[in-house]
All heavy atoms as TSV, in Angstrom:
chain	resi	resn	atom	element	x	y	z
A	1	GLY	N	N	76.754	101.490	90.413
A	1	GLY	CA	C	77.106	100.261	91.022
A	1	GLY	C	C	78.581	100.241	91.377
A	1	GLY	O	O	79.386	101.059	90.953
A	2	GLU	N	N	78.888	99.306	92.226
A	2	GLU	CA	C	80.280	99.182	92.678
A	2	GLU	C	C	81.058	98.324	91.707
A	2	GLU	O	O	80.521	97.468	91.036
A	2	GLU	CB	C	80.303	98.549	94.064
A	2	GLU	CG	C	79.732	99.436	95.130
A	2	GLU	CD	C	79.915	98.862	96.504
A	2	GLU	OE1	O	80.863	98.101	96.722
A	2	GLU	OE2	O	79.090	99.199	97.371
A	3	ILE	N	N	82.387	98.576	91.685
A	3	ILE	CA	C	83.291	97.757	90.882
A	3	ILE	C	C	84.359	97.206	91.797
A	3	ILE	O	O	84.613	97.735	92.879
A	3	ILE	CB	C	83.940	98.574	89.735
A	3	ILE	CG1	C	84.717	99.772	90.272
A	3	ILE	CG2	C	82.858	99.036	88.757
A	3	ILE	CD1	C	85.460	100.561	89.208
A	4	ASP	N	N	84.975	96.100	91.371
A	4	ASP	CA	C	86.009	95.503	92.217
A	4	ASP	C	C	87.354	96.215	91.994
A	4	ASP	O	O	87.488	97.102	91.109
A	4	ASP	CB	C	86.109	93.994	91.982
A	4	ASP	CG	C	86.513	93.625	90.563
A	4	ASP	OD1	O	87.048	94.465	89.810
A	4	ASP	OD2	O	86.286	92.438	90.225
A	5	GLU	N	N	88.337	95.836	92.765
A	5	GLU	CA	C	89.668	96.457	92.710
A	5	GLU	C	C	90.313	96.321	91.323
A	5	GLU	O	O	90.964	97.241	90.823
A	5	GLU	CB	C	90.585	95.914	93.783
A	5	GLU	CG	C	90.156	96.291	95.178
A	5	GLU	CD	C	91.022	95.659	96.258
A	5	GLU	OE1	O	92.027	94.989	95.927
A	5	GLU	OE2	O	90.661	95.843	97.442
A	6	MET	N	N	90.136	95.161	90.693
A	6	MET	CA	C	90.752	94.901	89.424
A	6	MET	C	C	90.154	95.824	88.355
A	6	MET	O	O	90.885	96.416	87.548
A	6	MET	CB	C	90.584	93.455	89.040
A	6	MET	CG	C	91.488	93.042	87.866
A	6	MET	SD	S	91.686	91.276	87.691
A	6	MET	CE	C	90.101	90.795	87.015
A	7	GLU	N	N	88.846	95.947	88.353
A	7	GLU	CA	C	88.190	96.830	87.363
A	7	GLU	C	C	88.549	98.303	87.632
A	7	GLU	O	O	88.782	99.062	86.724
A	7	GLU	CB	C	86.687	96.636	87.383
A	7	GLU	CG	C	85.998	97.397	86.279
A	7	GLU	CD	C	84.509	97.138	86.185
A	7	GLU	OE1	O	83.968	96.342	86.971
A	7	GLU	OE2	O	83.877	97.752	85.288
A	8	TYR	N	N	88.544	98.711	88.904
A	8	TYR	CA	C	88.930	100.058	89.276
A	8	TYR	C	C	90.337	100.372	88.786
A	8	TYR	O	O	90.561	101.410	88.153
A	8	TYR	CB	C	88.853	100.266	90.807
A	8	TYR	CG	C	89.251	101.640	91.238
A	8	TYR	CD1	C	88.301	102.642	91.386
A	8	TYR	CD2	C	90.580	101.983	91.461
A	8	TYR	CE1	C	88.676	103.922	91.794
A	8	TYR	CE2	C	90.959	103.245	91.827
A	8	TYR	CZ	C	89.998	104.218	92.008
A	8	TYR	OH	O	90.363	105.483	92.378
A	9	THR	N	N	91.272	99.449	89.018
A	9	THR	CA	C	92.641	99.645	88.594
A	9	THR	C	C	92.744	99.793	87.088
A	9	THR	O	O	93.429	100.677	86.582
A	9	THR	CB	C	93.535	98.462	89.075
A	9	THR	OG1	O	93.482	98.409	90.519
A	9	THR	CG2	C	94.951	98.636	88.621
A	10	SER	N	N	92.029	98.953	86.362
A	10	SER	CA	C	92.036	99.016	84.893
A	10	SER	C	C	91.514	100.370	84.420
A	10	SER	O	O	92.135	100.996	83.552
A	10	SER	CB	C	91.219	97.882	84.342
A	10	SER	OG	O	91.165	97.954	82.940
A	11	LEU	N	N	90.385	100.815	84.964
A	11	LEU	CA	C	89.815	102.082	84.542
A	11	LEU	C	C	90.708	103.263	84.914
A	11	LEU	O	O	90.893	104.199	84.144
A	11	LEU	CB	C	88.442	102.260	85.184
A	11	LEU	CG	C	87.360	101.299	84.687
A	11	LEU	CD1	C	86.095	101.420	85.565
A	11	LEU	CD2	C	87.005	101.614	83.238
A	12	TYR	N	N	91.321	103.183	86.096
A	12	TYR	CA	C	92.233	104.251	86.574
A	12	TYR	C	C	93.479	104.315	85.688
A	12	TYR	O	O	93.905	105.410	85.297
A	12	TYR	CB	C	92.563	104.024	88.012
A	12	TYR	CG	C	93.308	105.189	88.670
A	12	TYR	CD1	C	92.824	106.458	88.631
A	12	TYR	CD2	C	94.503	104.947	89.352
A	12	TYR	CE1	C	93.490	107.515	89.250
A	12	TYR	CE2	C	95.167	105.964	89.969
A	12	TYR	CZ	C	94.657	107.267	89.898
A	12	TYR	OH	O	95.342	108.299	90.538
A	13	LEU	N	N	94.046	103.154	85.341
A	13	LEU	CA	C	95.225	103.157	84.480
A	13	LEU	C	C	94.871	103.678	83.089
A	13	LEU	O	O	95.722	104.371	82.485
A	13	LEU	CB	C	95.798	101.758	84.385
A	13	LEU	CG	C	96.508	101.233	85.658
A	13	LEU	CD1	C	96.885	99.777	85.514
A	13	LEU	CD2	C	97.721	102.080	86.001
A	14	ASP	N	N	93.700	103.375	82.603
A	14	ASP	CA	C	93.260	103.913	81.321
A	14	ASP	C	C	93.239	105.473	81.355
A	14	ASP	O	O	93.682	106.125	80.442
A	14	ASP	CB	C	91.850	103.436	80.943
A	14	ASP	CG	C	91.855	101.990	80.473
A	14	ASP	OD1	O	92.939	101.435	80.199
A	14	ASP	OD2	O	90.751	101.407	80.398
A	15	GLN	N	N	92.711	105.987	82.464
A	15	GLN	CA	C	92.706	107.460	82.633
A	15	GLN	C	C	94.112	108.057	82.710
A	15	GLN	O	O	94.408	109.065	82.125
A	15	GLN	CB	C	91.923	107.858	83.901
A	15	GLN	CG	C	90.432	107.603	83.807
A	15	GLN	CD	C	89.794	108.443	82.717
A	15	GLN	OE1	O	90.029	109.663	82.624
A	15	GLN	NE2	N	89.030	107.833	81.887
A	16	LEU	N	N	95.011	107.374	83.438
A	16	LEU	CA	C	96.382	107.849	83.520
A	16	LEU	C	C	97.066	107.832	82.173
A	16	LEU	O	O	97.767	108.755	81.819
A	16	LEU	CB	C	97.183	107.013	84.536
A	16	LEU	CG	C	96.738	107.128	86.001
A	16	LEU	CD1	C	97.526	106.147	86.875
A	16	LEU	CD2	C	96.839	108.544	86.508
A	17	ASP	N	N	96.801	106.767	81.398
A	17	ASP	CA	C	97.358	106.714	80.045
A	17	ASP	C	C	96.858	107.851	79.162
A	17	ASP	O	O	97.613	108.400	78.360
A	17	ASP	CB	C	97.031	105.356	79.368
A	17	ASP	CG	C	97.917	104.231	79.850
A	17	ASP	OD1	O	99.023	104.479	80.345
A	17	ASP	OD2	O	97.463	103.048	79.716
A	18	LYS	N	N	95.598	108.174	79.308
A	18	LYS	CA	C	95.000	109.287	78.525
A	18	LYS	C	C	95.668	110.608	78.881
A	18	LYS	O	O	95.906	111.444	78.035
A	18	LYS	CB	C	93.527	109.383	78.725
A	18	LYS	CG	C	92.753	108.265	78.035
A	18	LYS	CD	C	91.278	108.359	78.283
A	18	LYS	CE	C	90.565	107.159	77.673
A	18	LYS	NZ	N	89.136	107.138	77.996
A	19	ILE	N	N	95.948	110.792	80.177
A	19	ILE	CA	C	96.579	112.032	80.652
A	19	ILE	C	C	98.054	112.058	80.202
A	19	ILE	O	O	98.552	113.058	79.757
A	19	ILE	CB	C	96.481	112.156	82.165
A	19	ILE	CG1	C	95.025	112.307	82.588
A	19	ILE	CG2	C	97.324	113.330	82.669
A	19	ILE	CD1	C	94.793	112.129	84.052
A	20	GLY	N	N	98.714	110.920	80.327
A	20	GLY	CA	C	100.130	110.781	79.936
A	20	GLY	C	C	101.072	111.096	81.045
A	20	GLY	O	O	100.848	112.006	81.862
A	21	ILE	N	N	102.183	110.341	81.102
A	21	ILE	CA	C	103.151	110.475	82.190
A	21	ILE	C	C	103.736	111.858	82.234
A	21	ILE	O	O	103.916	112.434	83.331
A	21	ILE	CB	C	104.239	109.401	82.126
A	21	ILE	CG1	C	105.084	109.384	83.387
A	21	ILE	CG2	C	105.088	109.533	80.878
A	21	ILE	CD1	C	104.385	109.012	84.642
A	22	ARG	N	N	103.997	112.468	81.086
A	22	ARG	CA	C	104.617	113.820	81.111
A	22	ARG	C	C	103.673	114.816	81.761
A	22	ARG	O	O	104.101	115.690	82.562
A	22	ARG	CB	C	104.956	114.253	79.688
A	22	ARG	CG	C	106.093	113.414	79.092
A	22	ARG	CD	C	106.456	113.813	77.717
A	22	ARG	NE	N	107.361	114.977	77.874
A	22	ARG	CZ	C	107.740	115.758	76.880
A	22	ARG	NH1	N	107.264	115.559	75.685
A	22	ARG	NH2	N	108.577	116.736	77.115
A	23	ASN	N	N	102.380	114.767	81.437
A	23	ASN	CA	C	101.419	115.718	82.028
A	23	ASN	C	C	101.178	115.434	83.505
A	23	ASN	O	O	101.010	116.357	84.293
A	23	ASN	CB	C	100.086	115.629	81.262
A	23	ASN	CG	C	100.190	116.260	79.904
A	23	ASN	OD1	O	100.930	117.206	79.690
A	23	ASN	ND2	N	99.478	115.697	78.942
A	24	ILE	N	N	101.236	114.167	83.894
A	24	ILE	CA	C	101.100	113.840	85.312
A	24	ILE	C	C	102.261	114.408	86.100
A	24	ILE	O	O	102.049	115.059	87.164
A	24	ILE	CB	C	100.978	112.313	85.496
A	24	ILE	CG1	C	99.679	111.800	84.885
A	24	ILE	CG2	C	101.128	111.902	86.936
A	24	ILE	CD1	C	99.590	110.294	84.730
A	25	LEU	N	N	103.479	114.160	85.635
A	25	LEU	CA	C	104.645	114.657	86.346
A	25	LEU	C	C	104.667	116.192	86.362
A	25	LEU	O	O	105.063	116.775	87.333
A	25	LEU	CB	C	105.911	114.088	85.730
A	25	LEU	CG	C	106.091	112.573	85.879
A	25	LEU	CD1	C	107.371	112.110	85.174
A	25	LEU	CD2	C	106.063	112.146	87.319
A	26	LYS	N	N	104.264	116.818	85.259
A	26	LYS	CA	C	104.203	118.256	85.207
A	26	LYS	C	C	103.237	118.813	86.254
A	26	LYS	O	O	103.541	119.757	86.946
A	26	LYS	CB	C	103.793	118.708	83.778
A	26	LYS	CG	C	103.808	120.182	83.601
A	26	LYS	CD	C	103.453	120.494	82.122
A	26	LYS	CE	C	103.398	121.977	81.903
A	26	LYS	NZ	N	103.041	122.326	80.507
A	27	ALA	N	N	102.064	118.181	86.380
A	27	ALA	CA	C	101.071	118.596	87.346
A	27	ALA	C	C	101.585	118.439	88.768
A	27	ALA	O	O	101.423	119.338	89.605
A	27	ALA	CB	C	99.769	117.810	87.133
A	28	ILE	N	N	102.201	117.312	89.066
A	28	ILE	CA	C	102.763	117.068	90.397
A	28	ILE	C	C	103.847	118.073	90.698
A	28	ILE	O	O	103.943	118.608	91.812
A	28	ILE	CB	C	103.280	115.627	90.527
A	28	ILE	CG1	C	102.093	114.645	90.489
A	28	ILE	CG2	C	104.087	115.435	91.800
A	28	ILE	CD1	C	102.500	113.177	90.387
A	29	HIS	N	N	104.696	118.360	89.704
A	29	HIS	CA	C	105.824	119.295	89.888
A	29	HIS	C	C	105.363	120.708	90.231
A	29	HIS	O	O	106.104	121.463	90.879
A	29	HIS	CB	C	106.713	119.298	88.657
A	29	HIS	CG	C	107.941	120.096	88.858
A	29	HIS	ND1	N	108.987	119.696	89.675
A	29	HIS	CD2	C	108.335	121.276	88.310
A	29	HIS	CE1	C	109.929	120.605	89.656
A	29	HIS	NE2	N	109.551	121.576	88.839
A	30	THR	N	N	104.125	121.075	89.879
A	30	THR	CA	C	103.631	122.404	90.228
A	30	THR	C	C	103.552	122.603	91.744
A	30	THR	O	O	103.524	123.752	92.204
A	30	THR	CB	C	102.238	122.694	89.613
A	30	THR	OG1	O	101.285	121.817	90.147
A	30	THR	CG2	C	102.268	122.599	88.104
A	31	PHE	N	N	103.551	121.519	92.498
A	31	PHE	CA	C	103.534	121.604	93.986
A	31	PHE	C	C	104.936	121.696	94.596
A	31	PHE	O	O	105.095	121.856	95.793
A	31	PHE	CB	C	102.790	120.406	94.557
A	31	PHE	CG	C	101.353	120.400	94.178
A	31	PHE	CD1	C	100.895	119.553	93.197
A	31	PHE	CD2	C	100.426	121.237	94.799
A	31	PHE	CE1	C	99.568	119.511	92.856
A	31	PHE	CE2	C	99.104	121.205	94.467
A	31	PHE	CZ	C	98.659	120.363	93.449
A	32	GLY	N	N	105.974	121.574	93.750
A	32	GLY	CA	C	107.344	121.670	94.241
A	32	GLY	C	C	108.161	120.438	93.882
A	32	GLY	O	O	107.722	119.554	93.160
A	33	ASP	N	N	109.390	120.435	94.402
A	33	ASP	CA	C	110.307	119.346	94.087
A	33	ASP	C	C	110.154	118.144	95.003
A	33	ASP	O	O	110.468	117.020	94.654
A	33	ASP	CB	C	111.750	119.860	94.159
A	33	ASP	CG	C	112.059	120.859	93.083
A	33	ASP	OD1	O	111.465	120.785	91.995
A	33	ASP	OD2	O	112.905	121.734	93.312
A	34	ASP	N	N	109.728	118.381	96.237
A	34	ASP	CA	C	109.555	117.269	97.217
A	34	ASP	C	C	108.064	117.143	97.501
A	34	ASP	O	O	107.506	117.854	98.343
A	34	ASP	CB	C	110.308	117.592	98.520
A	34	ASP	CG	C	111.809	117.617	98.296
A	34	ASP	OD1	O	112.318	116.736	97.574
A	34	ASP	OD2	O	112.481	118.508	98.838
A	35	VAL	N	N	107.426	116.226	96.796
A	35	VAL	CA	C	105.997	116.017	96.912
A	35	VAL	C	C	105.695	114.674	97.537
A	35	VAL	O	O	106.369	113.693	97.241
A	35	VAL	CB	C	105.356	116.116	95.505
A	35	VAL	CG1	C	103.869	115.861	95.574
A	35	VAL	CG2	C	105.614	117.486	94.867
A	36	ILE	N	N	104.684	114.658	98.381
A	36	ILE	CA	C	104.240	113.422	99.006
A	36	ILE	C	C	102.809	113.167	98.558
A	36	ILE	O	O	101.963	114.087	98.612
A	36	ILE	CB	C	104.291	113.529	100.572
A	36	ILE	CG1	C	105.745	113.670	101.014
A	36	ILE	CG2	C	103.653	112.296	101.182
A	36	ILE	CD1	C	105.897	113.859	102.514
A	37	LEU	N	N	102.525	111.960	98.071
A	37	LEU	CA	C	101.181	111.600	97.699
A	37	LEU	C	C	100.480	111.045	98.943
A	37	LEU	O	O	100.960	110.121	99.600
A	37	LEU	CB	C	101.214	110.482	96.612
A	37	LEU	CG	C	102.010	110.812	95.356
A	37	LEU	CD1	C	102.090	109.551	94.455
A	37	LEU	CD2	C	101.399	111.967	94.612
A	38	LEU	N	N	99.351	111.635	99.257
A	38	LEU	CA	C	98.649	111.277	100.478
A	38	LEU	C	C	97.242	110.766	100.170
A	38	LEU	O	O	96.621	111.195	99.209
A	38	LEU	CB	C	98.483	112.463	101.411
A	38	LEU	CG	C	99.763	113.098	101.945
A	38	LEU	CD1	C	99.408	114.382	102.691
A	38	LEU	CD2	C	100.489	112.135	102.846
A	39	CYS	N	N	96.764	109.868	101.016
A	39	CYS	CA	C	95.356	109.487	100.997
A	39	CYS	C	C	95.044	108.896	102.378
A	39	CYS	O	O	95.901	108.792	103.235
A	39	CYS	CB	C	95.035	108.547	99.868
A	39	CYS	SG	S	95.440	106.836	100.180
A	40	TRP	N	N	93.848	108.499	102.551
A	40	TRP	CA	C	93.354	108.012	103.841
A	40	TRP	C	C	93.781	106.598	104.158
A	40	TRP	O	O	93.908	106.207	105.315
A	40	TRP	CB	C	91.798	108.121	103.836
A	40	TRP	CG	C	91.192	107.741	105.143
A	40	TRP	CD1	C	90.569	106.564	105.427
A	40	TRP	CD2	C	91.168	108.536	106.346
A	40	TRP	NE1	N	90.116	106.592	106.730
A	40	TRP	CE2	C	90.474	107.799	107.309
A	40	TRP	CE3	C	91.635	109.784	106.694
A	40	TRP	CZ2	C	90.243	108.266	108.602
A	40	TRP	CZ3	C	91.429	110.258	107.950
A	40	TRP	CH2	C	90.740	109.510	108.889
A	41	GLU	N	N	93.969	105.781	103.119
A	41	GLU	CA	C	94.231	104.341	103.336
A	41	GLU	C	C	95.608	104.107	103.963
A	41	GLU	O	O	96.572	104.816	103.696
A	41	GLU	CB	C	94.166	103.579	101.997
A	41	GLU	CG	C	92.833	103.672	101.320
A	41	GLU	CD	C	91.678	103.101	102.119
A	41	GLU	OE1	O	91.910	102.176	102.921
A	41	GLU	OE2	O	90.567	103.580	101.941
A	42	ALA	N	N	95.666	103.083	104.785
A	42	ALA	CA	C	96.903	102.697	105.441
A	42	ALA	C	C	97.855	102.056	104.429
A	42	ALA	O	O	97.424	101.541	103.406
A	42	ALA	CB	C	96.611	101.699	106.574
A	43	PRO	N	N	99.184	102.126	104.693
A	43	PRO	CA	C	100.127	101.467	103.791
A	43	PRO	C	C	99.766	100.007	103.576
A	43	PRO	O	O	99.373	99.291	104.481
A	43	PRO	CB	C	101.466	101.592	104.538
A	43	PRO	CG	C	101.293	102.801	105.406
A	43	PRO	CD	C	99.816	102.780	105.815
A	44	GLY	N	N	99.843	99.595	102.306
A	44	GLY	CA	C	99.506	98.215	101.980
A	44	GLY	C	C	98.060	97.954	101.645
A	44	GLY	O	O	97.719	96.891	101.129
A	45	LYS	N	N	97.174	98.883	101.960
A	45	LYS	CA	C	95.743	98.743	101.626
A	45	LYS	C	C	95.520	99.239	100.194
A	45	LYS	O	O	96.234	100.070	99.686
A	45	LYS	CB	C	94.863	99.552	102.587
A	45	LYS	CG	C	94.946	99.130	103.996
A	45	LYS	CD	C	94.237	97.800	104.165
A	45	LYS	CE	C	94.225	97.404	105.634
A	45	LYS	NZ	N	93.498	96.186	105.853
A	46	PHE	N	N	94.481	98.715	99.546
A	46	PHE	CA	C	94.173	99.101	98.190
A	46	PHE	C	C	93.827	100.609	98.157
A	46	PHE	O	O	93.051	101.108	98.989
A	46	PHE	CB	C	92.969	98.328	97.655
A	46	PHE	CG	C	92.586	98.691	96.253
A	46	PHE	CD1	C	93.332	98.231	95.188
A	46	PHE	CD2	C	91.555	99.548	96.005
A	46	PHE	CE1	C	93.008	98.578	93.896
A	46	PHE	CE2	C	91.225	99.921	94.716
A	46	PHE	CZ	C	91.958	99.420	93.658
A	47	CYS	N	N	94.485	101.292	97.220
A	47	CYS	CA	C	94.332	102.733	97.149
A	47	CYS	C	C	94.797	103.273	95.797
A	47	CYS	O	O	95.728	102.730	95.232
A	47	CYS	CB	C	95.175	103.366	98.269
A	47	CYS	SG	S	95.269	105.130	98.201
A	48	HIS	N	N	94.148	104.324	95.333
A	48	HIS	CA	C	94.556	104.916	94.062
A	48	HIS	C	C	95.974	105.471	94.158
A	48	HIS	O	O	96.684	105.564	93.153
A	48	HIS	CB	C	93.587	106.016	93.626
A	48	HIS	CG	C	93.609	107.229	94.456
A	48	HIS	ND1	N	93.046	107.297	95.711
A	48	HIS	CD2	C	94.148	108.434	94.231
A	48	HIS	CE1	C	93.224	108.498	96.210
A	48	HIS	NE2	N	93.903	109.219	95.332
A	49	ARG	N	N	96.426	105.874	95.321
A	49	ARG	CA	C	97.788	106.389	95.506
A	49	ARG	C	C	98.833	105.327	95.095
A	49	ARG	O	O	99.803	105.648	94.440
A	49	ARG	CB	C	97.989	106.817	96.955
A	49	ARG	CG	C	99.375	107.404	97.213
A	49	ARG	CD	C	99.591	107.650	98.731
A	49	ARG	NE	N	99.935	106.390	99.379
A	49	ARG	CZ	C	99.248	105.902	100.415
A	49	ARG	NH1	N	98.217	106.514	100.901
A	49	ARG	NH2	N	99.616	104.783	100.950
A	50	HIS	N	N	98.602	104.118	95.505
A	50	HIS	CA	C	99.522	103.026	95.157
A	50	HIS	C	C	99.560	102.770	93.633
A	50	HIS	O	O	100.606	102.540	93.052
A	50	HIS	CB	C	99.168	101.743	95.878
A	50	HIS	CG	C	99.216	101.824	97.371
A	50	HIS	ND1	N	100.356	101.971	98.068
A	50	HIS	CD2	C	98.203	101.822	98.261
A	50	HIS	CE1	C	100.076	102.033	99.337
A	50	HIS	NE2	N	98.777	101.935	99.495
A	51	ILE	N	N	98.356	102.846	93.041
A	51	ILE	CA	C	98.293	102.659	91.580
A	51	ILE	C	C	99.051	103.748	90.888
A	51	ILE	O	O	99.833	103.491	89.959
A	51	ILE	CB	C	96.829	102.615	91.121
A	51	ILE	CG1	C	96.067	101.486	91.806
A	51	ILE	CG2	C	96.751	102.487	89.592
A	51	ILE	CD1	C	94.565	101.563	91.640
A	52	LEU	N	N	98.871	104.995	91.326
A	52	LEU	CA	C	99.569	106.130	90.701
A	52	LEU	C	C	101.085	106.004	90.892
A	52	LEU	O	O	101.858	106.204	89.987
A	52	LEU	CB	C	99.072	107.461	91.297
A	52	LEU	CG	C	99.788	108.715	90.788
A	52	LEU	CD1	C	99.678	108.846	89.289
A	52	LEU	CD2	C	99.216	109.939	91.481
A	53	ALA	N	N	101.508	105.663	92.120
A	53	ALA	CA	C	102.956	105.523	92.381
A	53	ALA	C	C	103.556	104.424	91.490
A	53	ALA	O	O	104.626	104.601	90.900
A	53	ALA	CB	C	103.171	105.196	93.861
A	54	ASP	N	N	102.886	103.293	91.373
A	54	ASP	CA	C	103.361	102.210	90.512
A	54	ASP	C	C	103.428	102.674	89.039
A	54	ASP	O	O	104.385	102.351	88.340
A	54	ASP	CB	C	102.480	100.972	90.609
A	54	ASP	CG	C	102.593	100.280	91.964
A	54	ASP	OD1	O	103.622	100.477	92.670
A	54	ASP	OD2	O	101.700	99.483	92.287
A	55	TYR	N	N	102.392	103.418	88.622
A	55	TYR	CA	C	102.360	103.915	87.239
A	55	TYR	C	C	103.544	104.847	86.976
A	55	TYR	O	O	104.214	104.695	85.968
A	55	TYR	CB	C	101.046	104.655	87.034
A	55	TYR	CG	C	100.879	105.194	85.635
A	55	TYR	CD1	C	100.346	104.364	84.633
A	55	TYR	CD2	C	101.231	106.502	85.301
A	55	TYR	CE1	C	100.182	104.853	83.329
A	55	TYR	CE2	C	101.109	106.983	84.016
A	55	TYR	CZ	C	100.577	106.161	83.034
A	55	TYR	OH	O	100.414	106.641	81.772
A	56	ILE	N	N	103.828	105.737	87.898
A	56	ILE	CA	C	104.952	106.653	87.779
A	56	ILE	C	C	106.264	105.866	87.745
A	56	ILE	O	O	107.153	106.107	86.924
A	56	ILE	CB	C	104.962	107.706	88.864
A	56	ILE	CG1	C	103.767	108.649	88.709
A	56	ILE	CG2	C	106.274	108.503	88.894
A	56	ILE	CD1	C	103.542	109.603	89.880
A	57	ASN	N	N	106.404	104.916	88.635
A	57	ASN	CA	C	107.632	104.087	88.656
A	57	ASN	C	C	107.867	103.343	87.353
A	57	ASN	O	O	109.009	103.238	86.898
A	57	ASN	CB	C	107.585	103.081	89.818
A	57	ASN	CG	C	107.779	103.745	91.187
A	57	ASN	OD1	O	108.258	104.878	91.287
A	57	ASN	ND2	N	107.379	103.054	92.222
A	58	ARG	N	N	106.811	102.797	86.765
A	58	ARG	CA	C	106.936	102.050	85.512
A	58	ARG	C	C	107.160	102.929	84.291
A	58	ARG	O	O	107.734	102.498	83.308
A	58	ARG	CB	C	105.669	101.210	85.283
A	58	ARG	CG	C	105.569	99.959	86.128
A	58	ARG	CD	C	104.501	99.021	85.629
A	58	ARG	NE	N	103.277	99.674	85.225
A	58	ARG	CZ	C	102.269	99.975	86.054
A	58	ARG	NH1	N	102.339	99.682	87.317
A	58	ARG	NH2	N	101.174	100.545	85.586
A	59	ASN	N	N	106.695	104.173	84.355
A	59	ASN	CA	C	106.694	105.020	83.157
A	59	ASN	C	C	107.655	106.212	83.214
A	59	ASN	O	O	107.606	107.092	82.349
A	59	ASN	CB	C	105.267	105.506	82.859
A	59	ASN	CG	C	104.368	104.379	82.450
A	59	ASN	OD1	O	104.451	103.918	81.341
A	59	ASN	ND2	N	103.544	103.899	83.376
A	60	SER	N	N	108.489	106.259	84.236
A	60	SER	CA	C	109.439	107.354	84.356
A	60	SER	C	C	110.717	106.853	85.013
A	60	SER	O	O	110.818	105.672	85.364
A	60	SER	CB	C	108.870	108.489	85.163
A	60	SER	OG	O	108.858	108.179	86.572
A	61	LYS	N	N	111.682	107.735	85.181
A	61	LYS	CA	C	112.922	107.372	85.858
A	61	LYS	C	C	112.852	107.610	87.355
A	61	LYS	O	O	113.821	107.434	88.031
A	61	LYS	CB	C	114.090	108.176	85.248
A	61	LYS	CG	C	114.339	107.810	83.797
A	61	LYS	CD	C	115.441	108.631	83.211
A	61	LYS	CE	C	115.645	108.288	81.735
A	61	LYS	NZ	N	116.684	109.080	81.108
A	62	LEU	N	N	111.678	108.035	87.836
A	62	LEU	CA	C	111.499	108.270	89.247
A	62	LEU	C	C	111.269	106.968	90.000
A	62	LEU	O	O	110.844	105.961	89.413
A	62	LEU	CB	C	110.303	109.228	89.472
A	62	LEU	CG	C	110.440	110.573	88.878
A	62	LEU	CD1	C	109.156	111.370	89.080
A	62	LEU	CD2	C	111.615	111.328	89.444
A	63	ASN	N	N	111.513	107.009	91.299
A	63	ASN	CA	C	111.255	105.863	92.139
A	63	ASN	C	C	110.418	106.353	93.352
A	63	ASN	O	O	110.940	106.909	94.283
A	63	ASN	CB	C	112.544	105.235	92.630
A	63	ASN	CG	C	112.312	104.009	93.499
A	63	ASN	OD1	O	111.315	103.326	93.316
A	63	ASN	ND2	N	113.220	103.757	94.416
A	64	ILE	N	N	109.116	106.118	93.274
A	64	ILE	CA	C	108.208	106.511	94.306
A	64	ILE	C	C	108.200	105.393	95.378
A	64	ILE	O	O	107.969	104.224	95.039
A	64	ILE	CB	C	106.762	106.727	93.788
A	64	ILE	CG1	C	106.747	107.642	92.599
A	64	ILE	CG2	C	105.829	107.144	94.891
A	64	ILE	CD1	C	107.190	109.044	92.866
A	65	GLU	N	N	108.472	105.748	96.607
A	65	GLU	CA	C	108.514	104.760	97.693
A	65	GLU	C	C	107.496	105.062	98.746
A	65	GLU	O	O	107.109	106.223	98.956
A	65	GLU	CB	C	109.915	104.738	98.364
A	65	GLU	CG	C	111.026	104.336	97.427
A	65	GLU	CD	C	112.373	104.322	98.121
A	65	GLU	OE1	O	112.390	104.300	99.357
A	65	GLU	OE2	O	113.380	104.327	97.402
A	66	GLU	N	N	107.031	104.040	99.438
A	66	GLU	CA	C	106.093	104.213	100.543
A	66	GLU	C	C	106.834	104.794	101.746
A	66	GLU	O	O	107.920	104.341	102.091
A	66	GLU	CB	C	105.480	102.847	100.898
A	66	GLU	CG	C	104.324	102.916	101.826
A	66	GLU	CD	C	103.041	103.367	101.144
A	66	GLU	OE1	O	102.872	103.054	99.926
A	66	GLU	OE2	O	102.178	103.965	101.800
A	67	TYR	N	N	106.250	105.768	102.387
A	67	TYR	CA	C	106.827	106.356	103.584
A	67	TYR	C	C	105.981	105.935	104.801
A	67	TYR	O	O	104.771	106.122	104.782
A	67	TYR	CB	C	106.852	107.889	103.442
A	67	TYR	CG	C	107.343	108.608	104.686
A	67	TYR	CD1	C	108.667	108.576	105.071
A	67	TYR	CD2	C	106.465	109.300	105.500
A	67	TYR	CE1	C	109.139	109.195	106.180
A	67	TYR	CE2	C	106.923	109.962	106.626
A	67	TYR	CZ	C	108.238	109.911	106.979
A	67	TYR	OH	O	108.697	110.538	108.083
A	68	TYR	N	N	106.656	105.390	105.797
A	68	TYR	CA	C	105.908	104.877	106.951
A	68	TYR	C	C	106.038	105.766	108.170
A	68	TYR	O	O	105.517	105.423	109.216
A	68	TYR	CB	C	106.365	103.452	107.275
A	68	TYR	CG	C	106.022	102.495	106.176
A	68	TYR	CD1	C	107.004	102.092	105.279
A	68	TYR	CD2	C	104.752	101.994	106.019
A	68	TYR	CE1	C	106.687	101.200	104.243
A	68	TYR	CE2	C	104.439	101.110	104.998
A	68	TYR	CZ	C	105.402	100.738	104.119
A	68	TYR	OH	O	105.112	99.864	103.113
A	69	GLY	N	N	106.749	106.891	108.068
A	69	GLY	CA	C	106.885	107.882	109.119
A	69	GLY	C	C	106.821	107.325	110.465
A	69	GLY	O	O	106.736	107.578	111.515
């Protein structure tokens, strides 16, 4: 069945917490120092990329920003 955005966000954040910010940043860093998070959704639309960026911003000293190219 389908879930709404609020439930999806809650479940996704639970998964991110289980992985942990250090492991997430370590995994991202394997792609290099300048990494861009991509997905299909347009800026401002509901997307797991935005949830991940917000999670990283809240749990690290990094500042992930939206790029509008």
